N, C-alpha and C positions, 0 to 999 in steps of 0.2 A: 505494499502499498503506499503510496506516496501521498503525504500531507502537505500541497500546498500550502505556504507558511512562512510571514517571515519570522516566525520564531523556532528557537531553536530548539529539538525535543531535548529528553531526559534531564530535566532541569537547568540545563547548562546555563550561560551570559548572553543574557541576551544583546544583538548588536543593534546597535540604533542609538538614537541620540535622545534616549530616555534617561532616566534617572532610576535609580533602585527604588525610591521614593514613588518618584510619580506611576511607575510601572505597578506597585502595592496598591495605590489610592487604586490608578483604574479598575484594575482586577478584581477590586472588592468591587468598585461601582458597577461595575457589568455583571457581576458575576451574584452581585448581592437578593436581585430580583429572581433569579431563576433558580437558585440551589435549592432542594427541600429546608425547610427551617419547621422546626417544635413551634407548636399554636404558643406556645410563651415568647418566644421569641421574636416571633413574627410581629406580633400585636406590639413588639415596641422596638422596633425597626420602624426608621424614619416615613413619614406620608407618599414623600416622594418615593419612595424606592418600591413602594406599593401601590404603584400606579398600574389601573387595571388596563386591558388590555382593550382598544374599545376597535370598534369595528372596522375605524381608517385604518387604526394603526395597524389590528391584521391584515387587512389588505396591501398596504403598502410592505410589511413583511413579507406577504406572502407574492410577491411581485417582485423583491429586490429574490426570494429566493427560487422564484422560476427563469427570472432574468438570468440567471447563475455569475450576478456580480458578487464577490466580494463582501459579506455580512463581517463588524466589527465585534460581535461576540462571538464567531468563532474563532478570535485571533486570541487564543489564550490556552499557556500551558495546562491551567485544568483542562481544560477537554481534550487535549492532546496525551497526557498524563490517564484521563479516561479512558479513550480508544484505547491506548497501548496496554494499558492492564485487561478492557478485555477480550481482547487479539490475545493477552498471554496464558489468560484464564479458559480463553478456548482453545489455544494450540494444549494446553497440560491436559484439558479434559480427551482432549484426541489421542494424544500421544499417552493417557492414563489408561482409559477405556480404549480396548481393544474394538474397530466398530464392524458390526452383524454383519455374515458374511453376504446379506441380500445386498444388491445395489439399493443408492438411498434415491430418492425423488427429487429428481431440481426442481418441477415445482411445488414440493410441501417444502421444500430446504428454502429458497430463496422468496418462500412470500413468510414464512412460521421462522428463520433463522433472521430475518431481518429486525424483528423487535426482540434488539438485545436487552434484556433488564434492568435496570436504573441498576448503577454501581458506586454506594455513594459511601463507598470506604476510599474509592481512590480522589473522590473530591478533597474532601476535610477531613481525615481520618480522627484527629484529635477530637473536632467537636462534636462528631458521630457520638466519641467515645463517652464524654463528657455529657452530651445532651441522654445518652441512653443511662447511663448510670445513677444520675439524678430524677431521669422523668419514670424509671422502671418498667411500666408497660406499654408508656405512649411511643419508644422505640419501637418495639418487636412490633406494636401495631401499625407505628409507621411504616416499617417495610412493609408487613403485610397488605397494608394498601397498595404499597408502591408496585408492590409485586401483585395483586389482582387487578390493580390497574393495568398493568404492560400483559397479561394474561386475558384480560378483556379486548385487549388492541388487538392481541393475536389470532381471538376469535372472530370481528368483527371483519379481516383482512385486508389487508395493503393498498384496498381502493379506497377506503373511507378513511387511514389517516393522511392522506394529503387533502382532500377537505376538510377535515375533522380541526386537521392546524391550522386551517385560516379561519374557521368558522366558531372554532374553543372559545370558551371563557374562564375556561379555568386558570389554575394558576402558570407560572412562568416554569415551574420543573419539566412540564408537559413540548415547553417547546425544546427545551433540550434534550426529552427524549426522543420528539422526531427528530433533531436534527444530528442524534446520535443516533440513530435509528438507520435516516439515508445515508450518514456513511457506512454502519456496518452492511447494507444492502449493495452498495456496489461493492464493498471490499468481497463479501460471499458471491458473491455472482464469478465476478472475476477468478477467488478460489475454486469454484466448482460448474464453470465452464464448461468442463469434458466430462463430465460425470454424467451417465446417462441415465433416463428416466426410466424408475425400474413403478411398473401397473403390475407387479403381482403381489407387492405386499402390501393387504388393505385389511381392514380389521370387521368385526362383528360388532354387535350391541354389547358387546362386554369390555374385550381390551385386547392389543394385538401383542404377540407373544416374541421377544426381544430379547436374540443372544448376549448373554453377558455370561462375564468371566465371571471364575466362583472368588467369593469373599463379599462379592457387591450387594449390596441391598435394592432393590429395584423401588422406586420412589411411586407414592399410592396417586393414583392421579385422581385429579379433584373434578367433580361433576358442577357445573352450572346452569341453573334451569333444566328445562330438558335438553342440552347440548352434554353428551359424553364426550368424554376429551379421547383420544387418540397416543402415542407417542411415535414418533418417526424413529430415522436409523438413528440419528443424532439424540434422543429422547426427549426432543421439547413436543413438549401436550400440543396437539391436535384437535381443531372440534373436527366431530362427526358429519356436520352442518356442513362446514366449510367444502369435505369430501366429497361430500355425495354424488355429485357428478363423475368424479372421479371414482370411486365404488360400483358406480353402476355400470362405468365403461369395465373395469375391473371385472366385473361378473360376466357380462356381455362376450368379452376377453373370452375366458376362460371355458365356457360352454365349447365340448367340441366341435371343428367344424367339419369334423369328419365323421363319418361312424368308426365303433373301434375295429380294429383291427379285423377279430374274432366274427363280426357280422358280414366281412365278404367271402367268409370261408363255410357260410351257413352251408351243411350236407343239406341235399337233393334228397335223403330222404326223412330228412326231416320232414317235409309238405308230403310227402308219399303217403309217411305214417298216420297224417291225418287224416282221422275216418270221418266220410261223408257219411252224414245222418242222412239214413234214404227215406224215399218220402210217402208219405203216412197212406199216398193215389195210386201206390205201385201194385201191379198183379201182383199177388201171392204165388209163389211155386206152385204146380200140381204136377202130378203123376209121381213116376218112377226116375230115379234120377238118371239123366242119358250116359250112354255108356257112346266107347267109342266105337265104330261101324268099319268093320275091315271088309277090303274087297277081297274080290274070289285068287284063289291063287293061281300067280302068274305060273305060265303051263311052260313045261321044256320042251322045244323043239331042238329035234337033233340037227335039223340044219340052219337054225340060225348064229350068225357070223360070232368070232369073238368081239369084235368091234366094228364100227362105221369103217374104217379106214380099210379092213379086213374087204367090209363086201362091197366096198367101192373098187378094191382089186378082183374081187370074183366077178362080177357081172361087166368088167373092163375088160376085162383078159379070154369069160365065156360068150358073153354077147355084146363085143363091142356094136354093133348096129343094132342095136334096139334101143328106141328113144327115151330120153332123161326128160328131156323140158323142152317145153314149144315157146315163144314167144312170139307175141303179138304187138301190132305194129297201131298208129294212132286211128286207120281205118279197117281193124278190127283181122286181116290176115296176116298171117302167120311168116313173122318175121327172119326166127332164126330156129334151128332147131339142133339141141347139143344131143347126144349120142354117148352111151354110156363110156364106149372106147376115146370118144374126144375128152370128159369129160374125165377120165384116169390118167391120159396121155397130157394134157392140157394142166393138171393138178401136179404131176411129179415136175412138171418142166417151172411152175410157180415155187416150188418147197425148193428143186435147188438151187434156183436163182437168189431166194431169200436166205438161204443158209451160209453159198458160194459169192456172191455178187454183188454183195453189199459190204462197202466199207474196205480195208486191202486183203490181199495175199496170208498178210502176219497178221491180222484179227480180223474175224469179222463181226458185222456192226450187231447183224439178230444171230441170237444165240435160241437152241432149244430151251424153253420155258418162260422168254419174253414174249411182253403183249404189241401186236403189229394192231394199228386201227385198219376197216374196212370200211372206204366212203366210197359209196355206188350208188346210182342213180333207183329210184324205184321201178322204172321202166327198160332196166338191164339184168334181170335176174343171170343170167346167164355168165357172165365175169360175174359175177359177187360168188353163184355156188362154185365157179373154178378155183377164187381165190380161197374162199371159204375151206373145200377140200385140199385145199396146196400147203394153206395153215397146219391144216389135222396131219399131212401128211410128215412135215418140217417141226412138228411139234412144238410149233407155235404156236401162242395162245390169241385168237380174233378178238378185236370188240368191232362189233359194227354199229355205225354211229349215222346220225343222218348229212347228209350235204349237204355246209352252206352253201347259203342263196349266192346265187352269181348277182355280177351287175343288171344281167339282162331281167332275170327273174325279181331282181329288188326293184328296176324301174315298172317293169309291165305293172305290178305290184301298186305299185306308185303311183302311176298314171289312173288305174281304174279304180282306184278309192278319190284318185282327187276328182276324178268326173264327175262320181258320184256325192260328191261332197262330203266325203266320211270321214269328215279328218281326225273325229276321235277313233274310229276304226283304224285310220292310218297309225293314229299317234298308238292306239295299243297295238298296233302290228311291230313296230318300230322298238317299243320294250318291249315286246315277247320276243322277237329274232336278238336283240341285243341279249338276254337275260338268256335263253336258250342256249346262244352260243358260248357263252362263260362257264355253263353250266357244265357243256361237255367238252370246254376246254379243262373243268377242273376234272371231270373224269377222266380225261387223256392224261393228265399230269398226276393222277392219283393212281393208274394204273402203270406208270412209266412210260406211257409209248412215245418213240421215238421213230418211227417208220408208220408211213399211212399209202396203204395198196388202194390202188384205184385203176378206173380205166381210161380208154384212152380220149375219150368225149368224154367223160368228167373234168379231168385232167386241162383240158382244152378249153373249157365254161368258167375252172376258178377263176379269179382277180387273180391279175400278175401285176408287178412293179416294171417300170420303163425297161428294165434291164431281162424282162423274162421269167423272173422269180414269182412265184406265187408267194403271195403277200403276209404277212404273218396276222392269223386272227384273233382280234381278242380275247384274253384269256388263255390262248391257248399255248401250249409247250411249241417248242420249234421241231417241227417235223419234218422228213426227210419222203418226199412224193414219190414213188412207186409205179409206173404201169406196169399192168399184168398181163396187156395183149401182147400175144405169141411174137408178133413181130416186132417187138422190144424185148424178147428173153432168148436166152443162151441155151442152145439143145444140153441136155445133160447125158457125159459119156454110158455111153453102156452099161459099163459095169458098175453102174452108181442105183442103186436103188433104197429107196426111203426106208427106213425103219421100222413096220409095222408091226404092235405087238396088244397084246389081251390089253381090253378095257382096264384100267386100274384108277388109283385115287388123285390120277394129277389132273388139273385145269382145264378143262376142253376150251372152254370159250364163255365169257363176260357177255352180260346183255345188261341193258337198261334201262331202267322203269322210272318216268316221270311223277314224281307227288304230289300231293294237292298241295304242296306250297310252290310247284313247280320245280323244286332240288331233283337233282338227277339222284339219282341210286342204280348202284353197278351190282349184278349177279354173280356170282361164280357159279358153275355150272362144273362140276366135273365128269369124265370120261365114261366111269361105272355108271353117274345117276343119265348121262345121255344115252348110254345104250340100255339102262332097263328103262326108262320114258320111252324108246321108242319101240321096244320089245311090247309093252303095257298098252300104247298105242295099235299095234297091230294086230295085237289080241282081242282089245274091246272094239278095233274097226271092224275087225275080222279080215286085214287084205294080204290080198293077195297080188303073184307076180304079173305085172301086165297090165294092169288095174290103169284106170286113167282116172287123174283127178283135175279139174275143175277151181283154179287158188285166187280169191278175189283180196284176199288180206297179203299185207305187208310180209314180204318174203323175209325180210333183217329180224323179224322177233316174233315171241309171243305163239301161237296157232297156228300161223302163217309159215314159218320157219318151222317150228316141228313136224309139221304136216309135208310141206311142199320140198322142205329141202332134207332133212334126215329120214325121216321114215320112209320117204319115197324111195332113195338111195338102199335102205335096207332091205327094201321087198321088189327093186327094178319094178317100180311105177312107172307112168308117164303125167308128168305134170303139165298143164295146160294154163300158163301164167297171164293174169289180165291185168295190162295195167291201168291205174287209176287212171290215167289221160284219157284212156278209153270209153271207161266208165264216164265220165262226164260228157263224153259224145254220144255215147251209146249207154244209154244205162242197161239195156236188154240185152247187151253181147254175151256176159258171161251166161245166161239161160239159152243165148243161142249157139254157146261154145260146148253145154251141155248135151244138146240133141245133134250137134254135128259130128263131137268127138264119141258119144254114147257114153257118156263117162259114167261112173257109178258113184263118186262122191263128190260133192261141191264144198267148199270154204270161204262162209261168209260174213256176213255180218248184219245186224237187222234194218239198216239204212240199206245196204244193198237192195234189199228187198222191198223197202218202201219203195226205193227210186224206181224198180221194175215196175210197181203196181201204178207208179204215176206214170212210167210211160208206156205200158199195157196197152195196144188200141189191137186187140183179137188179130195180134199176130196169128197168123196159120200153121208159118213154120217153125213151130215150138210145139216139142212132145217133151217132158222128162218121166216117160216111163222108165230111162234106165233105170234112176237115181232110185239108189237103196243107202244113203247115207245126204241130211243135208246138216251139215255141222255148222250151228250160229255159234258163234264165236264173240260173243258180247260180257265176257268175262262172269261176273252175278248181278249182270242189270237184270232187276226184274220184270224191268219194265218192254222189254223183247218181243214177251207175248203177245200183243198187240200187230207186229208186225207178223208176229207165224201165223196168228189166225185172220188177219187179214191176206195172207200173202195165200194161205192156203182156200180159201175160200173162191179165191180167182182161179189160181193154177190144178185146182182138184180137176177141175175140167179137163185138162191138159195132161192129165197121167199123173200128177202129182198125190203120193198116199199119206193119210196124215202120220202115219210112223215112219215117216221117210226122215221128220223135222228130229231132228237130233241137238237141240242144245246143250251146250257144255260148258264148266265153270273151272277156271283158271288162274294164275297170276305167274308171273316170273319165276317170283321166290317156292311157290309152293308146284309149281309145271300144271300140268293139268290134274285137278282134282277128281272130278267126274264127267261122267257125260252119258246121256241118254242113248241107249242103244235101239233098234229098231226089234221088234217081235212078230214072234209069229202069228201072232191072236191079231188080225183086222179089226176086229170088231174091240179091241178095249181102247178106249179112250187115250190120251196122252194126259201123264197126270199132271195135276196142277190143284194150288192150298191158295183160300181165302184166308188173309192174312188181317186181323184187327190192327185200326190205325193208332189208337189209343196204347195199346197195349206197345207197338212199334216206338211210340214217345219216351216209353220209358227204357227201350232194348231190349224188352221181350216179346216173346214168339207166342202168339194167341189166336189158334183157328175161330174162325167168326161164319157166320153166313152169308151168304153173297146177295138176302134181301136190303141190307144195311148201307149206305151210302159210306160211312167212314173205313173202307174195308181197302184191303189192298191184294190182287189175285196175281199168285205167280206163279213160274212154270215149274217144273220137278226138271232136275236136271240129271236125270237117272243114277246108276248104282257107279257107285266108288270105285275108282282105277283097279283092273288088277293088281294087286304084291299091294297098294296103299292101303292108307289108314286114315280116317273121318272121323269127326266128330263135331 
């Protein structure tokens, strides 16, 4: 602290032109009106020394203070000694008592430590002691009054001290306390300007716990009215009324901004273990407990091949000219006929090139067990069939996916929707295309696919960069596109043959399904499951060699894949594939092909039956007497019964028998669960059930009567698959 005064400190000789006697006289004259005096002594002072502080003099004094000019009353060594004594006492207290471990609040300290209690011992020690001895209790009462006055000033805050100094009508001692407080305020702020504020130390209704060294007794905290006092880090009492806002801020900041760590790791089982209270209106269980139904035993046939690759090898070498697959163009004419001999030789060529022509001679890019993507359009089943069996021969796992939309298809859809002003449909199409493409890319990335097999026509239609490379689709891994056309493949050596072994638990292929939320789920099918399922379908549908199947379904997945690609090859059947583009032009095309090829089996959906009804206009060249099974592959959709009934009513006159319609229940995870089979008794109507909608709303199956309106009529899907179990 630097005290700007012309007087020297520590009682040294005064430098100036005043004598010692004049100095004593001036000192007593200046300090007489401001030093605290006992009542008896105060009454004996001259009248001019007890001049009251009038408002005019107070305002002049306040103007001098605010203007910053030096006041003559402060040019006193008594004031200097008081300041030095207060500072020395403050330093002794800080050195003697260790500070608490908590950081001190700058706000509380600067406002409370500024009010330094008046120390009368430094002003006139002899006079105070003499008066205290003669008066007795007045000395102690005067000191307590001064202390109470100082505490009350501390309670009322620093903002009121400046206004009180200008309007106070008390004795001159308060002016000296004000002056000393101002100096101490500046001193304390300079000393503690670097102390960070502490908002963690606050008090409750009682008192704050302050760490003190052993051997010191804590001081009693007095109460003044309704205001309870608490202690700061330096032991200075503070009113809780002053720190109300600070305490409110502390309470706010002490609330956790984030939930406790354990709440981030709440086990899902806690939610699962919450018992749902049953609805009192829910139907009660009736009848005997449900039991698992086993299908008929899967018969052992002596000529069944040990694997699908072995079946392909058998038919490719024994009956190479037997038709395997016939594709149709958009005009309904045969576009290409794939024989079993061509399927066998081309599949071998694809298997050899996958294993030996991808990568370098030292290290092949694809090895047995790796996954590859099959990207083929819906109008080219022959190329897909060759690539699929080529992967099986190479022991590579195929992952059939949809072809990404080309720029031409996107432009056509955009123009079609723009002309119809269906901006909502256009936006939904864009969102669906983007989300579906990213889901397919996520599936390929999860399977570790790095190679994509495709046809020549599909490869030309994919979007390419200016350098000729296929663009990277959003969300897809980086793929090497490989064309499986025979003209792009190398002929395998004569001494090379694929390793054909019996079906085992190795993965045969990965099929994907789209969930309700739009996500893609991959389903792994093993080689033994593939063979067993083909055998079960052969037994359930009574397939024989050289039968003809008309397939309208997607040949890359579900029922279309199981019947049109897998089971047909196992039994050397002939598949007539109807592309979706032909169905849009001529919805009756599949019925016409059944009549033209005398097909025994047809695989359709209820939508195909509905479109045939709409387009039917007394066609004369239609006869469905050759059909023994019309497989309706709607999964578990019960609403296909209306399409089946309407189709039967119209085409029964064209030779369609009621027992021919065979709905089936299936899923990519469980494959074919059940299928209705033709019965020998033509008089027996197809089975169906009438279920209560009220029970279905609770997930309960209840048989109801047809007279009610709140019922749902469903048709049965026949018996459980041979060798299977259903509940």
